[in-house]
C-alpha positions in Angstrom: 0.3 0.0 -0.1 1.6 3.5 -1.2 1.9 6.2 1.7 -1.1 8.3 0.6 -4.0 6.1 0.3 -2.6 4.7 3.6 -3.2 8.2 5.4 -6.4 8.5 3.9 -7.8 5.0 4.4 -6.1 3.6 7.6 -7.6 4.1 10.5 -4.3 3.8 12.7 -3.7 7.4 11.4 -6.5 8.9 13.2 -6.4 9.3 17.1 -10.5 8.5 17.3 -9.7 8.7 21.0 -8.6 12.1 21.3 -11.1 13.3 18.1 -13.8 12.7 20.9 -12.1 14.2 23.5 -11.6 17.2 21.5 -15.1 17.0 20.7 -16.5 16.8 24.3 -14.3 20.0 25.4 -16.3 21.9 22.5 -19.8 20.4 23.2 -18.5 22.0 26.8 -17.8 25.2 25.5 -20.3 26.0 23.8 -22.9 24.8 26.5 -20.9 26.7 29.0 -20.6 29.9 27.0 -24.2 29.9 26.2 -26.9 30.2 28.9 -24.9 28.0 31.6 -22.6 31.3 32.0 -25.2 33.5 33.3 -25.7 31.4 35.7 -22.5 30.2 37.1 -21.0 33.8 37.1 -23.7 36.2 37.6 -23.6 39.5 35.4 -21.6 37.9 32.9 -22.8 38.5 29.5 -22.9 36.1 26.4 -19.5 35.0 24.9 -19.4 37.0 21.2 -19.2 34.4 18.2 -15.7 35.8 17.3 -14.8 34.6 20.7 -16.0 31.0 20.1 -14.6 30.9 16.6 -11.2 31.6 17.9 -11.7 28.4 20.7 -13.1 26.4 17.7 -10.5 27.5 15.7 -7.9 26.5 18.3 -9.4 23.2 19.4 -9.6 22.4 15.6 -5.7 23.3 15.4 -5.2 20.9 18.2 -7.2 18.0 16.4 -4.9 18.4 13.2 -1.9 18.2 15.1 -2.5 15.2 17.5 -5.4 13.5 16.1 -4.8 13.5 12.3 -2.4 12.1 10.1 -0.2 15.1 10.3 1.2 13.8 13.7 2.2 10.5 11.6 4.0 12.8 9.2 5.4 15.0 11.9 7.6 11.8 13.3 8.7 10.8 9.5 9.4 14.5 7.9 11.4 17.2 10.3 9.8 20.3 8.4 6.3 19.0 9.2 7.5 18.4 12.6 8.6 22.1 12.6 4.9 23.0 10.9 3.3 21.2 13.5 5.2 22.8 16.6 4.5 26.2 14.8 1.0 25.5 14.7 0.3 24.1 18.4 1.8 26.6 20.6 2.0 29.8 17.9 -1.7 29.6 17.0 -3.9 27.2 18.3 -2.5 28.4 22.1 -3.2 31.9 21.5 -6.4 31.6 19.8 -7.9 29.3 22.5 -7.0 31.5 25.2 -8.5 34.6 23.1 -12.0 32.0 23.6 -12.0 32.3 27.4 -14.7 34.2 28.6 -13.0 36.8 31.5 -16.1 35.7 33.9 -14.2 32.0 33.8 -11.5 33.1 35.8 -13.7 34.6 38.5 -13.5 31.4 41.0 -9.5 31.2 40.9 -9.2 34.7 42.6 -10.3 32.7 45.6 -7.1 30.9 45.6 -4.8 33.8 46.6 -1.7 31.4 46.5 -2.7 30.2 42.5 -3.1 33.8 41.8 0.2 35.1 42.7 2.1 31.8 41.3 0.1 32.3 37.9 0.8 36.2 37.7 4.5 35.3 38.4 5.0 33.2 35.7 3.1 35.1 33.3 4.6 38.1 33.7 6.1 38.7 30.3 9.7 38.2 31.3 9.6 35.2 32.7 7.1 33.8 30.3 9.4 34.5 27.3 12.3 32.8 29.3 10.5 29.7 30.2 9.1 29.1 27.0 12.1 29.8 24.6 14.7 28.6 26.5 12.6 25.0 26.7 12.2 25.5 22.9 15.7 26.1 22.1 17.0 23.4 24.5 14.3 21.0 22.6 15.9 21.8 19.2 19.6 20.8 20.4 20.1 17.5 18.4 20.9 14.8 21.5 18.2 16.7 23.8 15.6 15.8 20.7 16.8 12.6 20.3 16.5 11.5 23.5 13.0 13.0 24.2 11.9 11.3 21.3 12.9 7.8 22.4 11.9 8.1 25.7 8.0 7.9 26.9 8.2 9.8 30.2 10.6 12.5 28.9 8.4 12.6 25.9 5.3 13.2 27.9 6.8 15.4 30.3 8.8 17.6 28.1 5.6 18.3 25.2 3.3 19.2 28.2 5.6 21.7 29.9 6.1 22.9 26.5 2.4 23.6 26.2 2.1 24.7 29.8 4.9 27.5 29.1 3.4 28.4 25.5 0.0 29.6 27.9 2.2 31.6 30.2 3.9 32.9 26.8 0.7 34.1 25.3 -1.3 34.9 28.7 0.2 38.9 28.5 -0.8 39.5 25.0 -4.5 38.0 25.0 -5.0 37.9 28.5 -8.9 37.4 28.8 -8.9 40.0 31.2 -8.2 43.0 28.7 -7.4 45.5 31.0 -4.2 43.1 32.1 -3.2 42.9 29.0 0.4 44.3 27.4 -0.1 47.5 26.0 0.3 48.8 22.2 3.9 49.5 22.6 4.8 47.0 25.1 3.1 44.1 23.0 5.5 45.3 20.3 8.6 45.1 22.2 7.1 41.6 23.6 6.9 40.2 20.1 10.7 41.8 19.0 12.3 40.4 22.4 10.4 36.9 21.1 11.8 36.8 17.7 15.1 37.7 18.9 15.4 35.1 21.8 14.3 32.4 19.4 16.7 33.0 16.5 19.2 30.6 18.2 16.9 27.7 17.6 16.4 29.1 14.1 20.2 29.4 13.1 20.5 26.2 14.4 18.1 24.3 11.9 19.5 26.3 9.2 22.9 25.4 9.9 24.4 22.5 7.9 26.2 20.8 10.5 23.4 19.7 12.8 22.2 16.1 12.6 18.9 15.1 14.2 19.2 11.0 14.7 15.1 10.7 14.7 14.6 11.6 11.6 17.8 10.2 9.7 18.3 6.7 10.9 15.2 3.7 10.4 16.2 2.2 13.3 15.8 5.3 15.7 12.5 6.1 14.3 10.9 2.4 14.6 11.9 3.0 18.6 10.5 6.7 18.2 7.1 5.3 16.9 7.1 2.7 19.5 7.1 5.2 22.1 5.0 8.3 20.5 2.9 6.1 18.4 1.1 3.2 20.2 -1.6 2.1 17.6 -0.2 -0.5 15.3 0.7 0.8 12.0 2.8 -0.6 9.0 6.0 1.2 9.0 7.3 0.5 5.7 5.7 3.0 3.8 5.8 5.6 6.2 9.4 5.8 6.7 10.2 5.9 2.8 8.4 9.3 2.6 11.1 12.1 1.8 11.0 14.8 -0.4 14.0 16.4 0.6 17.6 15.4 1.9 17.8 15.6 5.4 19.6 18.5 5.5 17.0 20.4 2.9 14.4 19.3 4.8 15.6 20.5 8.1 16.8 23.8 6.2 13.0 24.2 5.5 11.5 23.8 9.0 14.0 26.5 10.1 12.4 28.5 7.9 8.6 27.5 8.2 9.2 28.1 12.1 10.6 31.7 11.6 8.1 32.9 9.4 5.3 31.0 11.0 6.7 32.5 14.3 6.4 36.1 13.1 3.1 35.8 11.6 1.4 34.3 14.7 2.4 37.6 16.4 1.3 39.9 13.8 -2.0 38.3 13.6 -2.6 37.9 17.6 -1.3 41.8 17.8 -3.9 42.7 15.6 -6.9 40.4 17.3 -5.9 41.9 20.6 -5.8 45.4 19.2 -9.3 45.2 17.8 -10.6 43.5 21.1 -9.1 46.5 23.0 -10.8 48.7 20.7 -14.0 47.3 20.8 -14.1 47.2 24.7 -13.1 50.8 24.8 -16.3 51.3 22.7 -18.3 49.5 24.8 -17.1 51.1 27.9 -18.1 54.5 26.2 -21.6 53.4 25.5 -22.5 51.9 28.8 -21.0 55.3 30.3 
């Protein structure tokens, strides 16, 4: 069986359990942001359709990255791996946060210790250092090879990277708009992120770096046994390569640079629009 029919026809290429979980999350979100929100949080208005769209698109991107054939491809082709990570951490995470109603956070205000810890971790400088530090560490070849072939490290590191991406975007797309970074601060934050992430991009664009998990077949098979528990035929899968490893890696670095820059541009415009709309509503109410 050739690769692409395998991708389209095989149930193994789709994570059905995760698809159901994401579907239930979306149903719960729709119910929570409907009539239930006013009952749970008195005085809280209904969530706008644009906010719901942000959350829905964010969940859809998570589904594509983790539950679709893209997940399989990301373990075979390095540039697809960078595409997957860029979509997850640069687009899906901020879109999900943009879809969170501010009123949902009210119950957490009772937990003062949690609130103090969260405020510290979501400070722009701390969040920037945490996420980008982990992201750069991940792209050191020996670190990536170890993470991709060790189940405990794989689960723990990816979970920490996901949480740190929430910390990174929180100052920019905080559900409570008055707590967001102001225009000039957001632009400085975006520029700082670009500069801090540059070492990882330069590492990928270099020709002397090599990741065994994307070059050696035996290492790839070990990785699949840990990262993808569903039974699959690896013979066709491991033959899918459209570029040499060096150019595949360079393309991955380019994809990450472009999508990182694009994500901050999109989120900057979305956040600015929401803030302007909030100010207009305040004027109307007053």
